[in-house]
Phi, psi and omega in degrees: 000132183241160176236336188261154178292143187230167170283182186304132172241236180291136172228160179304143182243128180298136177087353178248162172282119179255115187240123178257120186244133173229153167238150182311132183292118180293137180289146196264011185266008181198174178275135180291141175260176186299327177297318176298318186294314180288326183290333186233277194293322182289316179299315179295324179296319179300315181292321179298316179295320177301314180301321182292315181289342175278351179089011178283156176269094189237143170233148182238115184250135175201177178170178181270137176273114197244343182270164172113181186297318186300324178292316178299320180296314180296323178297322176297316181298321185260008176054052177212183182273157175304322179298318179295321176299314182297317179299317182296308187280334173299317179296321179296313179301313183300320180293318179298314183290328175296317179296325181280005178064037179278126190258060176299145165280332174208127172243099187252213181203159185268351181269058182236161174300327179297322178298315179299316182297310183291317183297314181292327178294318178295317178302315182297322177296316179296321179294313181296328182270005174065034175264003179246149176228161177252142181205153174265130180234156176272133183224149180289135180233132181262115179292331180289313182274351178059048177198158171293143182262119175291166188312312188276001174266008179235139172230155177183192179275136180294132181278352183294127180304131178088350181272297176062020179293130188267004179232036178292140177279166181291345180253336184195144175272123182291335183280307185260349177084358182294131174284138187230162162256145185304326182289348179279342183297143173268138181051058182293150179224140172291129185289339182276306186254351178072006178276164180277123180280166176249172182256131177228160177276144174207145182272139179216169177256143184233142171273124185275078179302322180301325181286337181265004188301316183298314179298317183294314182295324178297318178296312183297314183298323180283308191282330180296332178274305183292331180270355178060047181302145177294151186300323181293328177290317180297315181299311182296318182296313181291332175296320177297315182294321180296321181290343182093126181288142180240155174299136182244129179293133181245009179235160181216152176274074180226173174252328186269096181172185177280122182295144177281122183278064180212131188305317183293332187245022186295340179269004179250166176235167178286142175300139188302329181276357166274315187270338185298312178297333176295341176301328177302320183288313184293326177293322175295326179291337173280335178284317180214141176292344179261040184299331182294337177293339174269316192264347177234051185215060188295340181282336187238359182232135176253126181259120176249130181234137184241139181192171171276164188296335181288346181263358189302306186298333179290332182263337181257345181238298190289310182294313177300321179298319179300312182291319178298324182293341179287339183079002179266164182269082180278155171280103181272157183302129175271308186233134175242131177244119188242136175251150169281201184264141168266118180265161186245118178048252186264356185219212187244138170301140178210119176292317185295327181260356177069029183261131177118188177261126185255163185305323180282343177289318188295331179294336183269359174269168176269012183271122186293160184299324182294331178289316178299312181299314181300313184296315180297322183284326174291337182256014184301124184279077188281323182238344177205166179299144176237172188236128171273125170225148180295324180294322180291319176301316178300315182295317181291321177296308187288322185267320186268312182280311184284303188284330181264287187294305182297321180297315180300310184295318182292322177299315183294306186290325179295322179291317177300323186283346179297156182295170187298340180284336183225000180206221186235013176059034178071011180254127177293124183282167174286165182227052180299134178084010182299323182300332182256005177274106193302315181299318183288318180296318178297320177299314181303320179295318180293318181294318177301320177295319179298318181296320176298318178297321178300312181299314180300317180295314184291323178297329178270008181059034173265078191293319181297320178293320177300317179294319180299317180295317179300317180293333179294335177292326175296319177297320176300318180297316178297317178296322179297316179297316182294315183292325181286335185051056187302330180295329175282320180301325182303324181271328190255333184209075186303318179300319178294321177299320180296320176300313182298315185287322177292321177298316180296322176297322176298321177295322178301313178297316181299319177297319177300322181289308183294328184267355180303318178300330184270318184224073185299325180292324174299312182296321177300318181291321178297316178297323176298316180290335175276351183063046179236149180286147182300326183290355181288339183300126181204145177221041187272153176289321184298323182277359180073018185295323181294315181296322181296335183296340178285344179233070186300339179291346179259359187291314180249142185286142171296145180092351179287135179268124179279171177273211183261118178292149176204152178302140184264336182223155180239140181299138173262117189270162183302317182293329176291319178299315179297322179297312182292322180299318180289320183297321185257021177287152177072200181263170176299324178296319178300318182295318178297320179295320178298320181294319181293333182261020187303319184292320179297315179298322181299322179294321177297317178298317182299320180295319179295324183274353184298334182279345182279116181284131177284113182206133175282352179275359178294111189292324180298314182295323181294318178297318180297319179296316179297321180297315181292326177294319181297316180298323186281352183285343180291115185285151174295152184292331177232125182288124181284158177292156180287121183210152178299335181293345179282348178278136176260084179262127183233162171284124179239159176236118177288112181267342178199138176220140178208166178291145175293132184295338185238014180208117184293335185266359187245142167260152169242120182244150165255125187234125175280117178242027176088013179255177184293332178231147176292158177263145174272127183230134177252128183228140179271062188244006186302320183290341190248330185230123179300150183303320183294334179278354178271349187276137169051047177232151179277141183220168173261127188237126173276113192260353185242026165288152176292128180305142182221141178280133178233105182054047173091355177239129183280124178268125187258009178188184179219134177275133180277135180218154179250145178231154177282181190298325182259010175060030176268349183223133181227135178227146178288142171281123188245130172286167176301154183303324184269005179297145183280127177299128180098345181287151183281136173278126186246170180231096185311129182099344178246093183263152178149162180268144179286154172295152173297309174223131177292129180284114183303329182291336182274350176056040181295309181299315182297326182288317184276339185298327183296340180257009175269128185200172171255146179263188184293336178271010178071017178272134177285131186223154163252114192058245178248016182258123183289149170289120194236137172247179181292344182240013177143185184266162179266144186221172170241170186284310188220344187277109176263147179053041178262170179264140180252133176207000000 
């Protein structure tokens, strides 16, 4: 992803398919939520990645939309300049999309000199060609704020019959989608001071859409058919045409925007929906100085645009009309892919209200990026609104990714990796006679058919269907393994077993290829386990890759040594789902408020739990503990290296502490670590910390030690504490006050999932514990890396350079 202007990079190539891809520029005044991500950048990324593995010459352009009222409004809210707001949120967007593996060729921004240059040049062409008019319009003016109010600085009741939404913006109603003028609002209010504005006259410039109608309709009628526009795009566009095109104002009384290059209007800027789509062009001009070879080359370049349904008329009516009006040969949009809304649990994602899961939230979960991408894409709202629920995410991860896809790949590679006495010693066997092996030949025909269906779906930008077809090959693979009974063949018919395993290895590679557009991190890991380079992925016609899919036994060479197999997905458990559902409930403001009130809430929890007697004799708890111990005894198929990331250290809240009934030196605490029930923990801290200081305080808790009985009470975790050199002083390691109870304490640079239970025989805790300490700034560290939560680092009160255990 780039930000700076560059010399020539990719340009259209004669004789190849040259594809220019854009996604709607995300507005820069907030953090993107999952609905924004699936509706724009993620969908476009899948198509861009598909084009690349097909061998097309494709570029993907995007960036932040930075001008306009919303930026000025946000700057007022945060008491800073619009430029500072843009810098802040551009960095946030860029970071979120990087985490999501979005493969932009350029991720730019609209507040650049290039934007001003391109925008003003287009305006001058429209002016010279007489497609613009001047008019006096009535606009809301706030006497309190002493300025004309731009669309988004006004709120009121939607005038559309039957809607009655009481928070409609001056440019569009968020509920019914109707485009509005601010003066149409009922009971308008200034968004800054909440007073009622008055109406005043002001002069503005208008794009004469009615005069451009013939040119526009000719374009729409041709391209909507040849480009295979999605039905929701066609419906919205024709609704605009049926209602009759109206002149659209292209200027605004603002300071933050592209200045109008006309003496009479020099104090105005272009309306954001005139200049924002031009951002696609200016961002491309920052990518390459030869940008016109992409944007003024309609014979050799195909333009694909991705967006949510609320952006359709700006891309099918206003932007094409603008380009047509210049009289130049622009590359107009061939295909538009539009999504409906992704809703959240019981309601609607909302940036303005902070409702839903946002891009920066997902990074703080333990759920990997490939799972998020898969779930959003299987749930892509292509023809109607869809719903995000945590239970559905859990079901798709556990049943489709883990039990189907992950299970198939792990079965195949683990069997190949077994030693020569029970497997193939990590060497892919030969498959002599595969053409005449009936089960295998039938599989090849079905897989070849699936790949053709995949190509057809992806070429039509039916991404959800493409993903479904790709996943069906994994189901075919599992069925093939079961029907072949390869484990029996290995003993009874080794040549047939070799055919099955080489064919299955070919399917593993094919799945990595087909799923790369959807889950690139998954495909990278599969190729690593296959011991193949990432650049090997290809699905091109020239290389014969499509034809080869009919003969999966020929995809990978016999004699190739694979890498080390490992599980690709981890089960998402019920208690984790409940934790995330509770964590992301309400709005972002609600969550922040919950964090600020953590201590008050902790006291309430403590009072409720005060009646619960701490006892190891509680049979229910004992049964639950035994059950969890039994589940955790299944060892991983491959032992991970010893690393601090294998420790499950969480933020805990001591809800109750008392002396151990049978040991003077021990406390017994009940600690909330984000699970349905608190954990019982026994700590030898009586000599060092008074009982009253143990109550209702946040601590760092190691949650995956094997439970151990201490003087008759089973301790289910361990509280981390630091001691000085002669062990005469001990202090608890404390997370920040606003840290979320139950969140995992991380070590930046040490990524990985924790073990369910640390195996005592492997001495993982004992090995990493020697490097846990406090530094001179009283920060708890592993080596020189601080113990980190989402709101800061963990510290101790006074012990510097102490040992943590």
